[in-house]
N, C-alpha and C positions, 0 to 999 in steps of 0.2 A: 279552476280557474282563480280560486282564492289565494291558492298557495303561490300561483303565479303573481298574481297583487302583490302580496305579503313579501315575496322575493323583490318583487321592482322597489316596491315602498322601502324595505333595508337597502338595496345599492343605493338609491337616491340618499338616502341619511346617512350612511358611513361612506358613500363615494364623495358627499362634499365634504363630511370632517377630513376626509385623505387628502383631498384634491386641492385644499388651498397650502397642506402643507408640504405638498410636491411640487406647488409650482412655487411656492416660498423658495423652497430647498433649492430647486433647477436656476430661479432667477439668483440668490445669493451668488453659487456653483459660480453661472456664467460669468454675474457679473465679478469676483476675483480673480477667475483664469484669464480672462478678458485683459482687467486691466494689469497683473504681472507679464502677460504678452505684448502690452502696449509697453508699460515701464520697460521692461527688459529688453524689446524688440526683437523678441524670437518667439517660438512657440516648442516649449517641451513638455516633457510630461513631467518636470517636476514640477510644473505652472499647476498640474491639474492634480499632480497630488495632495500640491500645497492645498488648492480651492478646494476639494473633498475634505481634506484635515480641519480645515478652517472651518468650512460648514457643519460638517458630522459634531466638532466640538462645540459649535456654536448652540445646536440642534440637543446637543444633551446638555450644555450648563447646568438647569435647573439639576440634574441628578448627583448635584456633586464634582467632587475633585476626579471620583470615578467614572463616571458619568462621560465628563471631559475626556478621559482617556479614552473612555471606548468609543467614542464617538470621533475623537481624532484616531485611531487606529481604522473603525469602519469606514470614515471617509477615507484616505489614504487606501483603502481595500479596495474602494468604489471609483474613485477618482484617475485611478491609474490605468485600469481597463478601459476607461470610460475616454479618457485624452488619446488611449493609443485606438480606438477606434473610430475616433474624430479625424485623428491624422491620418490613419488609414487612408479614410474616407476622401480624405481632402489630396491627397497621396496620386486616388485614382480618377480625383475628378482631371486632375492634370496638371492644377496651379492651387499651391497652397497659400492661406491667407496672408503668409507674409509674403510670397512675391507677390500678390496680388496688392497688396498693400504699397509693396517697391515700384511696380510697375503704375500703380495710380498716380505715387507723388511724382515719379521719372515725368509720366506726360502732364501733368498740371505744371512743372519745372519747363517744359517743352513748349507747351504751351503761351507761357507767361513769358516768356523768352522771346516766342515771336512776334507776340502781340506789343513787348517793346520795343524790339526792333522795326519792326513796321511804324509805332508811332515816331522813333526816333528818325528815319528816314524821310517821313512825312515833314519831321521837324527842320529836314537838314534841304527840303528842297523847298519849304516856305522863306528859310532864310535866304538859299540863292534866288528866288523869286523878288523876295523882298531888295537882296541889292542890287542885283541888275536892275528893276524900279529906281532906284534911286541912281547908279550908274548913268544911265538911260538920261534922268531928268538935268543930272550935273551937264552930260554933253550937252547937251540941247540950250541950257544958260549958258555954258561956254562959247555955243556959236552966236547970241545972240548979241 
């Protein structure tokens, strides 16, 4: 029982040390890969490789030029399979993020276009009603 407690304490102590590092690494990786995808308007393996290289180099920068190069290679080596896995999962889901983004953009455009056209038709109806009302009062004045 004491060994179990000691193991649990060690897991909590070292787990905390690694958890914030992994969370930071994943956050930076996702921010860079998403930023590249949005900027280039397409999702490719090179986005994930670049994000992995940047993040790996950033985390090993404190070790000097050799650490920077090692982090760059390590990040690229893990970014490519991670990106391939994510892209494969999106394909299996039936719709990639790019297709979803384009579909949502098209739906929003169609919705705004329909709203604009309905407002325009309401304005036309109001204009006709107003001109009819003015025309009716003019004919009444002409009769008098």
